C-alpha positions as CSV (number, residue, x, y, z in Angstrom):
1,M,93.3,134.5,110.2
2,K,94.8,131.1,109.3
3,Q,92.2,129.5,111.7
4,L,89.3,131.2,109.9
5,K,90.6,129.9,106.4
6,S,90.8,126.5,107.8
7,T,87.4,126.6,109.1
8,T,86.1,127.9,105.8
9,S,88.0,124.9,104.0
10,L,86.2,122.3,106.4
11,T,83.0,123.8,105.9
12,I,83.4,123.6,102.1
13,T,84.5,120.1,102.3
14,A,81.4,119.0,104.3
15,I,79.6,120.7,101.6
16,G,80.8,118.8,98.9
17,V,80.9,115.2,101.1
18,L,77.0,116.5,101.4
19,A,76.3,117.1,97.9
20,T,77.8,113.5,96.9
21,A,75.6,111.8,99.2
22,V,72.9,113.5,98.0
23,L,73.6,112.4,94.8
24,V,74.3,108.8,95.6
25,I,70.7,108.6,97.4
26,S,69.1,110.4,95.1
27,C,67.7,107.7,92.6
28,A,66.0,106.2,95.9
29,T,64.1,109.5,96.4
30,V,63.0,111.1,93.5
31,K,61.5,110.2,90.2
32,R,64.8,110.3,88.1
33,V,68.4,108.7,88.3
34,V,71.4,110.5,88.0
35,A,73.7,107.7,86.6
36,P,72.5,106.8,83.0
37,P,70.9,103.2,81.9
38,P,73.0,100.7,80.2
39,I,73.5,101.2,76.7
40,I,73.5,98.6,73.8
41,P,74.5,99.1,70.6
42,G,72.2,99.3,67.3
43,A,69.5,99.3,70.1
44,K,66.5,101.6,71.2
45,F,64.4,102.6,74.1
46,V,61.1,100.8,73.5
47,G,59.1,101.7,76.8
48,M,57.7,99.4,79.3
49,D,54.7,98.4,77.6
50,Q,56.9,96.2,74.7
51,C,57.8,94.0,77.9
52,T,54.5,93.7,78.9
53,A,54.1,90.7,75.8
54,C,56.2,88.7,77.4
55,H,56.7,89.5,80.9
56,E,53.1,90.5,82.0
57,S,53.0,89.5,85.4
58,I,56.8,91.0,86.0
59,V,55.7,94.0,84.4
60,K,52.6,94.2,86.6
61,N,54.0,93.9,89.8
62,F,57.2,95.9,88.6
63,K,55.0,99.0,88.0
64,L,54.6,99.3,92.0
65,T,58.1,99.4,93.1
66,Q,60.5,102.1,93.7
67,H,63.0,100.8,90.4
68,S,59.6,101.5,88.2
69,Q,60.1,105.1,88.9
70,L,63.4,105.8,87.8
71,E,63.7,108.4,85.0
72,I,66.2,110.4,82.8
73,S,65.6,112.9,80.4
74,G,67.1,111.4,77.3
75,E,70.1,112.9,75.1
76,G,72.1,111.0,72.5
77,D,71.8,107.6,72.3
78,R,69.4,108.3,75.4
79,V,66.7,109.7,73.6
80,G,63.1,108.2,74.1
81,F,64.1,106.5,77.2
82,A,61.0,107.1,79.9
83,G,62.3,104.8,82.8
84,G,60.9,101.4,83.9
85,C,62.5,98.1,82.6
86,E,65.3,99.5,80.5
87,S,66.9,101.5,83.6
88,C,68.5,98.6,84.5
89,H,68.4,96.2,81.7
90,G,69.3,98.9,78.8
91,P,67.2,99.5,75.6
92,G,65.0,96.7,74.3
93,S,64.7,97.0,70.4
94,L,67.0,94.4,69.3
95,H,65.6,92.0,72.2
96,V,62.1,92.6,71.2
97,D,63.0,92.4,67.4
98,A,65.1,88.9,67.9
99,G,61.7,87.6,69.5
100,G,63.0,87.7,73.2
101,G,65.2,85.1,74.7
102,R,67.4,84.8,77.9
103,G,70.4,87.3,77.3
104,K,69.7,88.0,73.9
105,F,70.7,91.7,73.5
106,I,69.6,92.6,76.7
107,V,72.0,93.5,80.3
108,N,70.9,90.9,83.1
109,P,71.9,92.4,86.2
110,K,71.7,89.1,88.0
111,K,75.0,88.7,85.8
112,E,76.2,91.8,85.7
113,P,76.4,93.7,89.3
114,E,77.6,96.6,87.5
115,S,74.1,97.1,86.1
116,C,73.2,97.9,90.1
117,F,76.5,99.5,91.2
118,Q,75.3,102.6,88.7
119,C,73.1,103.7,91.4
120,H,74.3,101.6,94.4
121,L,77.9,103.1,94.5
122,D,77.9,102.9,98.4
123,K,77.1,99.1,98.1
124,K,79.8,98.8,95.4
125,A,82.4,100.1,98.1
126,E,81.5,97.7,100.7
127,F,81.7,94.9,98.4
128,H,85.4,95.5,98.0
129,L,86.0,95.6,101.8
130,Q,88.5,92.9,103.0
131,Y,85.7,90.7,104.4
132,H,82.7,90.9,102.0
133,H,80.0,88.3,100.2
134,P,81.8,86.3,97.0
135,L,79.5,89.2,94.5
136,I,82.2,90.1,92.8
137,E,84.1,86.9,92.3
138,G,80.8,85.9,90.6
139,K,79.5,83.1,93.6
140,M,76.6,85.5,93.9
141,S,74.2,87.9,92.7
142,C,72.3,90.8,94.2
143,T,69.2,89.2,92.9
144,S,70.5,85.9,95.4
145,C,69.1,88.1,98.3
146,H,66.8,91.1,96.8
147,D,64.1,91.2,94.2
148,P,64.4,94.0,91.9
149,H,60.9,93.4,90.8
150,G,59.0,92.9,93.8
151,A,57.4,95.7,96.1
152,N,59.7,94.9,99.1
153,I,63.6,94.9,97.4
154,N,64.2,93.6,100.9
155,T,62.5,90.3,100.4
156,P,63.7,87.1,98.4
157,K,62.0,86.7,95.3
158,G,58.6,85.6,94.9
159,A,58.1,86.2,99.0
160,F,55.1,89.3,99.8
161,V,55.8,89.2,103.3
162,A,59.0,87.6,105.1
163,R,60.3,87.2,108.6
164,V,63.8,88.9,109.7
165,N,66.6,87.1,108.4
166,A,64.8,85.4,105.5
167,Q,67.2,86.1,103.2
168,C,70.4,85.2,105.2
169,A,68.8,82.0,105.7
170,Q,68.5,80.8,102.1
171,C,72.3,80.2,102.6
172,H,72.8,80.5,106.5
173,R,70.1,78.1,107.9
174,E,72.7,76.8,110.9
175,Q,73.0,80.5,112.1
176,T,69.5,81.6,112.0
177,K,67.3,78.3,113.0
178,P,65.8,78.2,116.5
179,H,67.2,77.6,119.7
180,V,66.3,76.5,122.8
181,F,68.5,79.3,124.5
182,E,68.4,82.2,121.9
183,H,70.6,85.1,121.3
184,E,68.1,87.9,121.1
185,A,70.3,90.0,118.3
186,V,69.2,87.4,115.7
187,R,65.5,88.1,116.4
188,E,66.4,91.7,115.7
189,G,67.9,90.7,112.8
190,C,71.3,89.7,111.4
191,V,72.4,93.4,110.7
192,T,72.6,93.8,114.3
193,C,75.9,92.6,114.4
194,H,76.7,92.1,110.6
195,Q,77.5,94.3,107.7
196,V,76.0,92.2,105.1
197,H,77.6,93.4,102.2
198,G,81.2,93.8,103.3
199,S,83.2,95.2,106.4
200,I,86.5,95.7,107.2
201,N,86.1,93.3,110.1
202,P,86.5,89.6,110.0
203,K,82.8,87.9,109.5
204,M,81.8,91.3,108.3
205,L,81.0,91.9,111.8
206,T,80.0,95.8,112.5
207,E,82.6,96.1,115.2
208,R,85.4,94.2,116.6
209,D,84.8,91.4,119.0
210,N,84.2,93.2,122.7
211,N,83.5,96.5,121.2
212,L,80.5,94.9,119.5
213,C,78.8,92.6,122.1
214,L,79.3,95.4,124.9
215,K,77.1,97.9,123.0
216,C,74.3,95.9,124.3
217,H,75.8,93.7,127.3
218,A,76.7,96.8,129.3
219,Q,80.0,96.5,132.1
220,V,78.9,97.4,135.3
221,A,81.0,98.1,138.3
222,G,81.2,96.5,141.5
223,L,82.1,97.7,144.7
224,S,84.8,95.1,145.1
225,G,86.8,96.4,142.1
226,Q,85.1,93.4,140.0
227,V,83.2,94.4,136.3
228,F,80.0,92.9,135.8
229,I,78.3,91.9,132.5
230,G,74.7,90.2,132.7
231,Q,74.9,90.1,136.6
232,M,78.0,87.7,136.2
233,P,81.8,89.0,137.0
234,H,83.9,88.8,133.8
235,A,87.1,91.4,135.5
236,G,88.4,91.6,138.9
237,F,90.3,89.4,140.8
238,G,90.5,85.6,141.1
239,P,88.8,83.3,138.5
240,S,86.6,85.8,136.8
241,Q,88.9,87.4,134.9
242,F,87.4,86.6,131.5
243,L,87.9,89.6,129.5
244,Q,91.9,89.5,130.0
245,R,91.3,86.4,127.8
246,G,90.1,87.8,125.1
247,G,86.6,88.3,122.6
248,C,83.5,87.2,124.2
249,Y,83.0,84.3,121.5
250,S,87.0,84.0,120.6
251,A,88.6,83.4,123.9
252,G,86.1,80.0,124.1
253,C,83.7,81.5,126.1
254,H,80.4,82.1,124.5
255,T,81.2,80.7,121.1
256,A,77.4,79.7,120.1
257,V,76.8,83.2,119.7
258,H,73.4,82.5,117.2
259,G,72.2,80.4,120.1
260,S,72.6,77.4,122.1
261,D,70.6,74.2,122.6
262,L,72.6,73.3,125.5
263,N,73.5,76.1,127.5
264,S,71.8,79.5,128.6
265,H,75.2,81.0,128.7
266,L,75.3,80.4,124.6
267,R,77.9,77.8,124.8
268,Y,78.3,74.4,122.9
């Protein structure tokens, strides 16, 4: 009986977690938003067409994006809300009456990431992990990497097509530049090894040291008791006890993890 109650409790907990996950991702999968839009005291919703007068090119492209599909049934201060620009920028009547102007009676998510965090709760949590990009410190913003008005949210602002790592290359040029001896993982994308918003591991890695490298570079045991990685002995007897020295890059072996111009084993 106790075992049955325990199983039932776990099932209910799992359902609760699943329901929460569905709510969190709903704004990206349906034409409505769970989190309410920002409120500006005294302002009313005017609709996206009013924005076109000054922001014609932005609105034209924005209508083709996922963000433009956000909707909510208005109640109280949100009566008249129909989605679009005001989902993130708040009601625009005072901004329109003032003749526009940067930051006048309008929410700017570039300076206030909480506007993005209203929907992207998982990213907010990642930015509060031990190792993270300095967004909550105010040294960058969500728009440093994402174009919320673009057709593809994952391309830098103003770009229609972007190569892999294009966002990261804007700041991390040394790590993303071409090398004579490349690390194939870089070709697949920085996110192969890094959690880009935040991580519990140093350097925002998805795994710690050897655990990360060995996901691609498998260990193969030899008949003599040695361990081979990439057809090279890395553990066993004599001078080949590399694994005992520490992590693949932190032990002084493969220090050029993003690629090398000097050594095919990714060394400087």
